[in-house]
N, C-alpha and C positions, 0 to 999 in steps of 0.2 A: 453864374457859377463863380465860386471863390475858391482859390487853392492857396495853401500855405505850406511851404517846404523849408526845412532847415538848410541854411545856405552857408554855413561856416566851414564847409569841407571842399576840397578839390575834387576828389573822386570818391564815390561811395561804393563801388563794386570791388570789395577786397575781403579777404578772410584775415582776421586779426589773430595774433598769437597771445593776446591779452586774455584774461579770465572771461570777460564779456566786453563787447565793444559795440556801441550804437553807431552804425554807419550813417544812417539818415532816417528821417521821419517826416510825417506831414499828413495833410488831409485835403480832400476835395468836398465842397459843399454844393449840392444841387447840380451835379454834373449829369447830363442826360445822354451823352455820347462819348465813348472812349473805347479804344482797343489797345491792348498791350500784348506783344508777341515777343517773348524771350524764349525761343526754342531750346536753348541750351541753359536757360536759367541764369543765375548769378553766382558769385562765389560765396554769398552770404545767405542768411535766412530772411524771409519776409513774412510778417504777420499782417493780415488785413482784418479789420473789424467794420462791418457794415451797420451804420446807425439807422439808415432809412433807405428804402429802395432795394435794388438787387443788382448783383454782379453775376454774370454767367462765367463759371470757372471750368476750364477744361482739365479734367483729371484723368490721366491715362487714357486719353482719347475720347472720353465721355463727358458730355456737358452736365454740369451740376449747377443749380442755382443757389447762390449764397444771398440770402435775404436778410432783412432787418434782424439784428441780433446774432448774425453769423460771424464766425471767425474761420479764417483760412491760413494755413501754414504752408509756405513753400520752403523746401530745404535747399541747401546748396546744390548747384548744377542740375536741379529739377526744372523742367519746362514750366515757365510762368506765362500762361496764356489765359487772358480773361477779357471780358467786354461788358460795357454798359450800353443798352439799347433802348433809348427813349423814355426811361423812367428816371425822374429826378432822384439822384442817389447821393448820399453823403457817406463817405467812408474815410477811415483813418488807417495809416500804415506805418510800419517800422521795419527798417532793414538793420540787421545786427549780425555779429559774428563773435568768435571767441572760442578758446579751447575748452570751455565748459558749457557752451550752448547746447550741444547735443545731449549732454547729461541732464541739463535743466529741462529739456523737452521730452524726456522719456515717456511722460504721461500722454503725449500727443500721439495716439495710435492711428488715428485717421487724419486726413488732410483738412476736413471741414467739420465744424461743430456748431451747434446753435447754442449760444450762452444766454440769449435774451438781452435784456437791457444791461449794458456793461459800461457805465460812465467812467470807470477807471481808465479804460483804454483811451477814450475821448480826452479826458483830463490829462493823461500822459502827454499827448501830442500838443494840446493847447497850452498847458503850462510851460512845457519845455520851449515851445516857440516864443512865448511871451518873455521868457527869461534868457533867451539865447544871446542877447546883447547886454545882459546884466552881469552874469556870473562867468565871464570868460575863463578865468583861471581854474575854476573847479566845475565848469559845466559838464565836462565829460564824466566826471565822478558822479555828479548829480543825475545825469541821464542814465548811466549804468546802474546806479543803485535803485532808481525808480523802475527801470526795466526788470531787474531781478524781482522786485516787489510785485510788479504787474504779472510776470510769469508765475509767481507763487499763487497769486489770487486766481489765475486761470486754472492752475492745477487743482 
């Protein structure tokens, strides 16, 4: 298992008053076991994209399987409960907030969608992680601009 997480921040669980703000992002490759329980959620949004494998997501008390090509959106203060059980899974995630985030996500009527192969999400995380030590002065602007473009492509 490999994991890569943006590490240039102190705390990532906050709601920004900026237009859009990337709080954190990263990915896990070939992880076979994982459980996450945030009963009260977080202050920000979280998007998850499964490249391969599957994640069991608990949505309003019901189990739903997020498989390859699936995207899941957790909204602020919404329970974030999911697990990986024995299947090698690669997934990417982004935590973000901002005063325009809700408006940008109005097309997200459901919590889970199958979008199929979506390399843009994977590239978002990989490229930003590669550049995190290069463009420090403007990295936030770069991450935010790319997130807006990514959300537009999802819409």
